[in-house]
N, CA, C and O atoms as a MOPAC input file, in Angstrom:
PM7 MOZYME 1SCF
protein

 N      0.81000 1    -1.19800 1     0.00000 1
 C      0.00000 1     0.00000 1     0.00000 1
 C      0.85600 1     1.26600 1     0.00000 1
 O      0.42700 1     2.31400 1    -0.48200 1
 N      2.06300 1     1.16000 1     0.54200 1
 C      2.91700 1     2.34300 1     0.59700 1
 C      3.16200 1     2.92200 1    -0.79000 1
 O      3.26200 1     4.13700 1    -0.96100 1
 N      3.25600 1     2.04100 1    -1.77200 1
 C      3.52600 1     2.47900 1    -3.13500 1
 C      2.35800 1     3.31600 1    -3.66800 1
 O      2.56100 1     4.37100 1    -4.26800 1
 N      1.15000 1     2.83400 1    -3.44400 1
 C     -0.03600 1     3.57000 1    -3.89200 1
 C     -0.16500 1     4.87700 1    -3.12000 1
 O     -0.49500 1     5.91600 1    -3.69200 1
 N      0.10000 1     4.81800 1    -1.81200 1
 C      0.02900 1     6.04300 1    -1.00700 1
 C      1.01600 1     7.09500 1    -1.50800 1
 O      0.70000 1     8.28500 1    -1.53300 1
 N      2.20700 1     6.65600 1    -1.90700 1
 C      3.19200 1     7.62000 1    -2.40300 1
 C      2.69600 1     8.28800 1    -3.68400 1
 O      2.89600 1     9.48600 1    -3.87900 1
 N      2.05300 1     7.51500 1    -4.55200 1
 C      1.50500 1     8.08200 1    -5.79500 1
 C      0.37600 1     9.06100 1    -5.47400 1
 O      0.27000 1    10.11800 1    -6.09700 1
 N     -0.46200 1     8.70900 1    -4.50900 1
 C     -1.56600 1     9.60000 1    -4.13600 1
 C     -1.03500 1    10.88900 1    -3.50800 1
 O     -1.58100 1    11.96700 1    -3.74200 1
 N      0.02200 1    10.77700 1    -2.71600 1
 C      0.63300 1    11.96300 1    -2.11500 1
 C      1.18800 1    12.88300 1    -3.19500 1
 O      0.97800 1    14.09500 1    -3.15100 1
 N      1.89000 1    12.31300 1    -4.15600 1
 C      2.41600 1    13.11600 1    -5.26300 1
 C      1.28500 1    13.79300 1    -6.02100 1
 O      1.36500 1    14.97700 1    -6.34800 1
 N      0.23800 1    13.03600 1    -6.29500 1
 C     -0.89900 1    13.58900 1    -7.03200 1
 C     -1.54900 1    14.72900 1    -6.25000 1
 O     -1.85800 1    15.77300 1    -6.82400 1
 N     -1.75800 1    14.54000 1    -4.95500 1
 C     -2.41300 1    15.58400 1    -4.16200 1
 C     -1.54200 1    16.83300 1    -4.03900 1
 O     -2.05100 1    17.93300 1    -3.83000 1
 N     -0.22200 1    16.65500 1    -4.17000 1
 C      0.70200 1    17.79000 1    -4.13800 1
 C      0.89300 1    18.38600 1    -5.53000 1
 O      1.71600 1    19.28100 1    -5.72900 1
 N      0.12000 1    17.87600 1    -6.49000 1
 C      0.16700 1    18.34200 1    -7.87400 1
 C      1.55300 1    18.15200 1    -8.49900 1
 O      2.02200 1    18.98200 1    -9.27800 1
 N      2.19300 1    17.03800 1    -8.13500 1
 C      3.49000 1    16.65800 1    -8.69500 1
 C      3.29300 1    15.47600 1    -9.62400 1
 O      2.34700 1    14.70400 1    -9.46700 1
 N      4.18000 1    15.33700 1   -10.58400 1
 C      4.10100 1    14.22200 1   -11.52400 1
 C      4.48600 1    12.92400 1   -10.80600 1
 O      5.42700 1    12.90000 1   -10.01200 1
 N      3.75500 1    11.85500 1   -11.09300 1
 C      4.03900 1    10.54500 1   -10.50400 1
 C      5.08600 1     9.87100 1   -11.38600 1
 O      4.76700 1     9.29500 1   -12.42600 1
 N      6.34000 1     9.95600 1   -10.94800 1
 C      7.45200 1     9.35800 1   -11.68900 1
 C      8.12500 1     8.31200 1   -10.81200 1
 O      7.92500 1     8.28000 1    -9.59800 1
 N      8.91900 1     7.46300 1   -11.44000 1
 C      9.65500 1     6.44300 1   -10.68600 1
 C     10.57000 1     7.10400 1    -9.65100 1
 O     10.67000 1     6.64600 1    -8.51300 1
 N     11.22700 1     8.17200 1   -10.05900 1
 C     12.14500 1     8.85700 1    -9.15400 1
 C     11.40900 1     9.46000 1    -7.95800 1
 O     11.87400 1     9.36300 1    -6.82200 1
 N     10.26500 1    10.07600 1    -8.21800 1
 C      9.51000 1    10.71400 1    -7.14400 1
 C      8.94200 1     9.68000 1    -6.17300 1
 O      9.00700 1     9.86900 1    -4.95800 1
 N      8.38800 1     8.59500 1    -6.69700 1
 C      7.84000 1     7.54100 1    -5.83900 1
 C      8.95500 1     6.92900 1    -5.00300 1
 O      8.79400 1     6.72500 1    -3.80000 1
 N     10.08500 1     6.63500 1    -5.64000 1
 C     11.23000 1     6.06400 1    -4.93400 1
 C     11.70200 1     6.98800 1    -3.82900 1
 O     11.99800 1     6.53300 1    -2.72400 1
 N     11.77300 1     8.26700 1    -4.11100 1
 C     12.21600 1     9.23700 1    -3.12100 1
 C     11.29600 1     9.26700 1    -1.89700 1
 O     11.76800 1     9.28700 1    -0.76000 1
 N      9.99200 1     9.27000 1    -2.13700 1
 C      9.03500 1     9.28800 1    -1.02500 1
 C      9.15500 1     8.01300 1    -0.19400 1
 O      9.17200 1     8.06600 1     1.03600 1
 N      9.23700 1     6.87500 1    -0.86600 1
 C      9.33400 1     5.60600 1    -0.14500 1
 C     10.60200 1     5.54500 1     0.70400 1
 O     10.56900 1     5.11100 1     1.85500 1
 N     11.72000 1     5.98500 1     0.12300 1
 C     12.97800 1     5.99200 1     0.88100 1
 C     12.88600 1     6.93900 1     2.06800 1
 O     13.40500 1     6.63700 1     3.14200 1
 N     12.22900 1     8.08900 1     1.88500 1
 C     12.06000 1     9.05400 1     2.97300 1
 C     11.28200 1     8.45300 1     4.12800 1
 O     11.50800 1     8.79000 1     5.29000 1
 N     10.36200 1     7.55600 1     3.79200 1
 C      9.52800 1     6.92400 1     4.80800 1
 C     10.19200 1     5.68500 1     5.40700 1
 O      9.62200 1     5.02300 1     6.27500 1
 N     11.39500 1     5.38000 1     4.93900 1
 C     12.11800 1     4.23500 1     5.47700 1
 C     11.68600 1     2.89900 1     4.89100 1
 O     11.92600 1     1.84900 1     5.48700 1
 N     11.05100 1     2.93600 1     3.72800 1
 C     10.60100 1     1.70900 1     3.06500 1
 C     11.71500 1     1.19500 1     2.17000 1
 O     12.33400 1     1.96600 1     1.43700 1
 N     11.97200 1    -0.10900 1     2.22800 1
 C     12.93600 1    -0.71700 1     1.31700 1
 C     12.26900 1    -0.78700 1    -0.06000 1
 O     11.28000 1    -1.49900 1    -0.23200 1
 N     12.79700 1    -0.06600 1    -1.02300 1
 C     12.15000 1     0.11300 1    -2.32200 1
 C     12.45200 1    -1.04000 1    -3.25700 1
 O     13.60100 1    -1.45300 1    -3.41300 1
 N     11.39200 1    -1.55500 1    -3.88000 1
 C     11.49700 1    -2.57200 1    -4.91800 1
 C     11.28300 1    -1.85100 1    -6.25000 1
 O     10.16500 1    -1.44400 1    -6.56600 1
 N     12.35200 1    -1.69500 1    -7.02700 1
 C     12.30200 1    -0.93400 1    -8.27300 1
 C     11.27000 1    -1.48500 1    -9.25200 1
 O     10.64000 1    -0.71600 1    -9.97700 1
 N     11.09000 1    -2.79800 1    -9.28300 1
 C     10.11300 1    -3.39900 1   -10.20000 1
 C      8.68900 1    -2.98700 1    -9.81700 1
 O      7.86000 1    -2.73100 1   -10.69000 1
 N      8.41100 1    -2.92500 1    -8.52700 1
 C      7.07600 1    -2.50800 1    -8.07600 1
 C      6.83700 1    -1.03400 1    -8.39200 1
 O      5.73300 1    -0.65000 1    -8.77800 1
 N      7.86700 1    -0.21300 1    -8.22900 1
 C      7.74500 1     1.21300 1    -8.54800 1
 C      7.45700 1     1.37700 1   -10.02700 1
 O      6.56600 1     2.13100 1   -10.41900 1
 N      8.22000 1     0.66400 1   -10.84600 1
 C      8.04400 1     0.75000 1   -12.29900 1
 C      6.63600 1     0.29300 1   -12.69700 1
 O      5.99900 1     0.92700 1   -13.53900 1
 N      6.14900 1    -0.79000 1   -12.10800 1
 C      4.81400 1    -1.30300 1   -12.41400 1
 C      3.73700 1    -0.29900 1   -12.00300 1
 O      2.76600 1    -0.09700 1   -12.73100 1
 N      3.90400 1     0.32400 1   -10.85100 1
 C      2.93600 1     1.31300 1   -10.37700 1
 C      2.86700 1     2.50500 1   -11.32400 1
 O      1.78400 1     2.90600 1   -11.74900 1
 N      4.01600 1     3.06500 1   -11.64900 1
 C      4.06100 1     4.24400 1   -12.51900 1
 C      3.49400 1     3.89700 1   -13.90000 1
 O      2.75400 1     4.68800 1   -14.48500 1
 N      3.83700 1     2.73000 1   -14.41200 1
 C      3.31600 1     2.31200 1   -15.72400 1
 C      1.80300 1     2.12700 1   -15.68000 1
 O      1.11000 1     2.48000 1   -16.63500 1
 N      1.28300 1     1.57800 1   -14.58500 1
 C     -0.15500 1     1.33400 1   -14.51000 1
 C     -0.94600 1     2.62200 1   -14.33500 1
 O     -2.13100 1     2.66800 1   -14.66500 1
 N     -0.31000 1     3.66200 1   -13.82400 1
 C     -0.99000 1     4.94800 1   -13.62900 1
 C     -0.79100 1     5.91400 1   -14.79500 1
 O     -1.35600 1     7.00700 1   -14.80400 1
 N      0.00500 1     5.51300 1   -15.76700 1
 C      0.38700 1     6.38800 1   -16.87300 1
 C     -0.79500 1     7.08800 1   -17.54900 1
 O     -0.76500 1     8.30400 1   -17.73300 1
 N     -1.81800 1     6.34400 1   -17.91600 1
 C     -2.95500 1     6.91200 1   -18.64200 1
 C     -4.21200 1     7.00800 1   -17.79100 1
 O     -5.32800 1     6.98300 1   -18.31100 1
 N     -4.02800 1     7.11800 1   -16.49100 1
 C     -5.16700 1     7.13000 1   -15.57300 1
 C     -5.46100 1     8.54900 1   -15.10100 1
 O     -4.55300 1     9.29800 1   -14.74000 1
 N     -6.73400 1     8.90200 1   -15.11000 1
 C     -7.16800 1    10.16700 1   -14.52200 1
 C     -7.41800 1     9.86800 1   -13.04200 1
 O     -8.47500 1     9.35000 1   -12.68000 1
 N     -6.45400 1    10.19200 1   -12.19900 1
 C     -6.50900 1     9.82300 1   -10.78800 1
 C     -7.68800 1    10.49000 1   -10.08200 1
 O     -8.33600 1     9.86200 1    -9.24400 1
 N     -7.97500 1    11.74000 1   -10.40600 1
 C     -9.11400 1    12.42000 1    -9.77000 1
 C    -10.41400 1    11.67000 1   -10.05400 1
 O    -11.23600 1    11.47600 1    -9.15800 1
 N    -10.58900 1    11.25500 1   -11.28900 1
 C    -11.79400 1    10.52000 1   -11.67400 1
 C    -11.85400 1     9.16800 1   -10.96100 1
 O    -12.91900 1     8.75500 1   -10.50300 1
 N    -10.72200 1     8.48500 1   -10.86700 1
 C    -10.67400 1     7.18700 1   -10.20000 1
 C    -11.00600 1     7.31600 1    -8.71600 1
 O    -11.70800 1     6.47000 1    -8.16100 1
 N    -10.51000 1     8.36200 1    -8.07800 1
 C    -10.80500 1     8.58800 1    -6.66000 1
 C    -12.28500 1     8.87500 1    -6.48200 1
 O    -12.91300 1     8.37300 1    -5.54900 1
 N    -12.83800 1     9.67400 1    -7.36800 1
 C    -14.25800 1    10.00400 1    -7.28900 1
 C    -15.11700 1     8.74400 1    -7.41200 1
 O    -16.08000 1     8.56900 1    -6.66500 1
 N    -14.76600 1     7.87200 1    -8.35400 1
 C    -15.50700 1     6.62000 1    -8.53100 1
 C    -15.36500 1     5.72500 1    -7.30000 1
 O    -16.32400 1     5.06700 1    -6.89500 1
 N    -14.18500 1     5.69900 1    -6.71300 1
 C    -13.95200 1     4.86300 1    -5.53500 1
 C    -14.75300 1     5.36400 1    -4.34400 1
 O    -15.26900 1     4.56000 1    -3.56800 1
 N    -14.86600 1     6.66600 1    -4.18800 1
 C    -15.62800 1     7.24400 1    -3.08800 1
 C    -17.10200 1     6.91300 1    -3.23700 1
 O    -17.77100 1     6.62200 1    -2.24500 1
 N    -17.61200 1     6.95000 1    -4.44100 1
 C    -19.01600 1     6.63200 1    -4.70100 1
 C    -19.26900 1     5.14800 1    -4.43500 1
 O    -20.32300 1     4.79600 1    -3.90400 1
 N    -18.33900 1     4.27800 1    -4.78900 1
 C    -18.51900 1     2.83700 1    -4.62800 1
 C    -18.30100 1     2.37600 1    -3.19000 1
 O    -18.82500 1     1.33000 1    -2.80600 1
 N    -17.55600 1     3.11200 1    -2.39300 1
 C    -17.22300 1     2.67900 1    -1.03000 1
 C    -18.44300 1     2.39900 1    -0.16400 1
 O    -18.45900 1     1.36300 1     0.50100 1
 N    -19.47400 1     3.25600 1    -0.12300 1
 C    -20.62700 1     2.94700 1     0.72800 1
 C    -21.33400 1     1.65800 1     0.32000 1
 O    -21.86800 1     0.95400 1     1.17600 1
 N    -21.34600 1     1.34400 1    -0.94800 1
 C    -21.97600 1     0.12600 1    -1.42800 1
 C    -21.19400 1    -1.07900 1    -0.93400 1
 O    -21.78800 1    -2.06700 1    -0.50100 1
 N    -19.88200 1    -1.01100 1    -0.99400 1
 C    -19.04100 1    -2.11800 1    -0.54900 1
 C    -19.12300 1    -2.30700 1     0.95800 1
 O    -18.99200 1    -3.43200 1     1.44000 1
 N    -19.33400 1    -1.24900 1     1.70200 1
 C    -19.38600 1    -1.32800 1     3.15900 1
 C    -20.74800 1    -1.77700 1     3.67000 1
 O    -20.85600 1    -2.14900 1     4.83800 1
 N    -21.76500 1    -1.75800 1     2.86500 1
 C    -23.12600 1    -2.07100 1     3.30100 1
 C    -23.27000 1    -3.43700 1     3.96800 1
 O    -23.90800 1    -3.50000 1     5.01900 1
 N    -22.72000 1    -4.54500 1     3.43300 1
 C    -22.90100 1    -5.83700 1     4.09700 1
 C    -22.32400 1    -5.85800 1     5.51300 1
 O    -22.93600 1    -6.42900 1     6.41500 1
 N    -21.16800 1    -5.25100 1     5.71900 1
 C    -20.56200 1    -5.23300 1     7.04600 1
 C    -21.40000 1    -4.40600 1     8.00700 1
 O    -21.53100 1    -4.76600 1     9.17600 1
 N    -21.96200 1    -3.31500 1     7.53900 1
 C    -22.76100 1    -2.44600 1     8.39400 1
 C    -24.04700 1    -3.12400 1     8.83400 1
 O    -24.57200 1    -2.83200 1     9.90900 1
 N    -24.55600 1    -4.02900 1     8.00800 1
 C    -25.80200 1    -4.69900 1     8.35000 1
 C    -25.57100 1    -5.98800 1     9.13600 1
 O    -26.48600 1    -6.79400 1     9.30000 1
 N    -24.33800 1    -6.17600 1     9.62100 1
 C    -24.05200 1    -7.37100 1    10.41300 1
 C    -23.76900 1    -8.58100 1     9.56300 1
 O    -23.76600 1    -9.70100 1    10.07400 1
 N    -23.53200 1    -8.39400 1     8.29200 1
 C    -23.28900 1    -9.51500 1     7.38700 1
 C    -21.82400 1    -9.84500 1     7.24800 1
 O    -21.36000 1   -10.11300 1     6.14000 1
 N    -21.08500 1    -9.83500 1     8.33100 1
 C    -19.65800 1   -10.13500 1     8.27400 1
 C    -19.45700 1   -11.58800 1     7.85300 1
 O    -20.22500 1   -12.45800 1     8.26500 1
 N    -18.43300 1   -11.86600 1     7.03600 1
 C    -18.21200 1   -13.23900 1     6.58700 1
 C    -17.79100 1   -14.13100 1     7.75400 1
 O    -17.10800 1   -13.68500 1     8.67600 1
 N    -18.19900 1   -15.36500 1     7.70400 1
 C    -17.82900 1   -16.32700 1     8.73400 1
 C    -16.37000 1   -16.69200 1     8.59000 1
 O    -15.76300 1   -16.46300 1     7.54400 1
 N    -15.80000 1   -17.26700 1     9.65500 1
 C    -14.41000 1   -17.69700 1     9.59700 1
 C    -14.22500 1   -18.66500 1     8.45000 1
 O    -15.07000 1   -19.52200 1     8.19200 1
 N    -13.10100 1   -18.51300 1     7.76400 1
 C    -12.82900 1   -19.39000 1     6.63500 1
 C    -13.65600 1   -19.01600 1     5.42300 1
 O    -13.79000 1   -19.81100 1     4.49300 1
 N    -14.21100 1   -17.82000 1     5.42300 1
 C    -15.09600 1   -17.38900 1     4.35200 1
 C    -14.37400 1   -16.85000 1     3.14900 1
 O    -13.21100 1   -17.16700 1     2.89900 1
 N    -15.08400 1   -16.02700 1     2.40700 1
 C    -14.59700 1   -15.50600 1     1.12900 1
 C    -13.34600 1   -14.66800 1     1.29100 1
 O    -12.47500 1   -14.70200 1     0.42200 1
 N    -13.22800 1   -13.91300 1     2.37900 1
 C    -12.05800 1   -13.05500 1     2.56000 1
 C    -10.78500 1   -13.88000 1     2.64700 1
 O     -9.76500 1   -13.52800 1     2.05300 1
 N    -10.84800 1   -14.99000 1     3.39600 1
 C     -9.68300 1   -15.85000 1     3.52500 1
 C     -9.33900 1   -16.49000 1     2.19000 1
 O     -8.16500 1   -16.59600 1     1.83200 1
 N    -10.35700 1   -16.91700 1     1.45300 1
 C    -10.15200 1   -17.53800 1     0.15000 1
 C     -9.51100 1   -16.55700 1    -0.81800 1
 O     -8.63000 1   -16.93500 1    -1.59100 1
 N     -9.94100 1   -15.30500 1    -0.78400 1
 C     -9.39900 1   -14.27800 1    -1.66100 1
 C     -7.91700 1   -14.05800 1    -1.35700 1
 O     -7.11200 1   -13.91700 1    -2.27800 1
 N     -7.55000 1   -14.02800 1    -0.06200 1
 C     -6.15300 1   -13.83600 1     0.31400 1
 C     -5.29200 1   -14.95000 1    -0.25300 1
 O     -4.20200 1   -14.69400 1    -0.76500 1
 N     -5.77400 1   -16.19000 1    -0.16600 1
 C     -5.00700 1   -17.31200 1    -0.68900 1
 C     -4.77300 1   -17.16900 1    -2.18200 1
 O     -3.67500 1   -17.44800 1    -2.66300 1
 N     -5.79100 1   -16.73700 1    -2.92800 1
 C     -5.65200 1   -16.57000 1    -4.36700 1
 C     -4.66200 1   -15.45700 1    -4.68800 1
 O     -3.87400 1   -15.59100 1    -5.62400 1
 N     -4.68700 1   -14.35700 1    -3.92900 1
 C     -3.82600 1   -13.21500 1    -4.21700 1
 C     -2.36600 1   -13.52200 1    -3.94200 1
 O     -1.49200 1   -12.93100 1    -4.57600 1
 N     -2.07100 1   -14.42400 1    -3.02100 1
 C     -0.68800 1   -14.74600 1    -2.70500 1
 C      0.04200 1   -15.33700 1    -3.89500 1
 O      1.26200 1   -15.19600 1    -3.98800 1
 N     -0.66000 1   -15.99600 1    -4.80800 1
 C     -0.03600 1   -16.62600 1    -5.95200 1
 C      0.13000 1   -15.71200 1    -7.15600 1
 O      0.59800 1   -16.16600 1    -8.20000 1
 N     -0.23500 1   -14.44600 1    -7.04500 1
 C     -0.15900 1   -13.53000 1    -8.18200 1
 C      1.27700 1   -13.11400 1    -8.46000 1
 O      2.09500 1   -12.99000 1    -7.54900 1
 N      1.56400 1   -12.90200 1    -9.74300 1
 C      2.85100 1   -12.34500 1   -10.11900 1
 C      2.76400 1   -10.83000 1   -10.00500 1
 O      1.67700 1   -10.27200 1    -9.85400 1
 N      3.89600 1   -10.17600 1   -10.07800 1
 C      3.89700 1    -8.71200 1   -10.01200 1
 C      3.13200 1    -8.11000 1   -11.18200 1
 O      2.45200 1    -7.09600 1   -11.02400 1
 N      3.23700 1    -8.72700 1   -12.35400 1
 C      2.50900 1    -8.21500 1   -13.51700 1
 C      1.01100 1    -8.31000 1   -13.30000 1
 O      0.27500 1    -7.38200 1   -13.63600 1
 N      0.55300 1    -9.42000 1   -12.74200 1
 C     -0.87400 1    -9.58000 1   -12.47400 1
 C     -1.33200 1    -8.56900 1   -11.42600 1
 O     -2.42700 1    -8.01500 1   -11.51900 1
 N     -0.48900 1    -8.34000 1   -10.43800 1
 C     -0.83100 1    -7.36900 1    -9.40300 1
 C     -0.91600 1    -5.96600 1   -10.00800 1
 O     -1.81000 1    -5.19400 1    -9.66100 1
 N     -0.00100 1    -5.63900 1   -10.90000 1
 C     -0.00800 1    -4.32400 1   -11.54600 1
 C     -1.24600 1    -4.17300 1   -12.41900 1
 O     -1.83600 1    -3.09300 1   -12.46800 1
 N     -1.64800 1    -5.23300 1   -13.10600 1
 C     -2.85400 1    -5.19200 1   -13.91300 1
 C     -4.07600 1    -4.95200 1   -13.02100 1
 O     -4.97200 1    -4.18300 1   -13.36800 1
 N     -4.09200 1    -5.61600 1   -11.88200 1
 C     -5.18800 1    -5.42700 1   -10.94700 1
 C     -5.23700 1    -4.00700 1   -10.43300 1
 O     -6.31300 1    -3.42400 1   -10.29000 1
 N     -4.07000 1    -3.44900 1   -10.15600 1
 C     -3.98500 1    -2.07400 1    -9.68300 1
 C     -4.49000 1    -1.10900 1   -10.75200 1
 O     -5.23400 1    -0.17400 1   -10.45600 1
 N     -4.07800 1    -1.34500 1   -11.99700 1
 C     -4.49300 1    -0.43300 1   -13.05600 1
 C     -6.00300 1    -0.51100 1   -13.27800 1
 O     -6.61500 1     0.47300 1   -13.69300 1
 N     -6.60700 1    -1.66500 1   -13.00900 1
 C     -8.05700 1    -1.77700 1   -13.18400 1
 C     -8.81000 1    -0.93100 1   -12.15900 1
 O     -9.94400 1    -0.51800 1   -12.40500 1
 N     -8.18500 1    -0.67500 1   -11.01600 1
 C     -8.81300 1     0.18800 1   -10.01400 1
 C     -8.91300 1     1.62900 1   -10.50200 1
 O     -9.81700 1     2.36700 1   -10.11200 1
 N     -7.97800 1     2.01600 1   -11.35600 1
 C     -7.91500 1     3.39000 1   -11.81900 1
 C     -8.39900 1     3.54300 1   -13.23900 1
 O     -8.40700 1     4.66300 1   -13.75000 1
 N     -8.80100 1     2.48500 1   -13.89800 1
 C     -9.18600 1     2.57600 1   -15.30200 1
 C    -10.65400 1     2.51800 1   -15.53200 1
 O    -11.10200 1     2.58600 1   -16.67600 1

């Protein structure tokens, strides 16, 4: 998440989201930087309108939170655990594709 947060910080400061800028922020925060992850993040955000993506995410958030608010929390061993297991097997490219779909 630190990688996405660094991109959002740059965007909110009206700075360009570049590999150098993301790397600099991560290093400032004491994060051990993975250059491949930085490159994947910057590439996935290249053609994304971040303001529009944030707006869409804010609108969708109450809908996603509705089941939890109504007491519909998943049981132990439920879908959340299954999803985590599936995500552990993803490659960095698949993860970057997933990230870009959030903003596209």
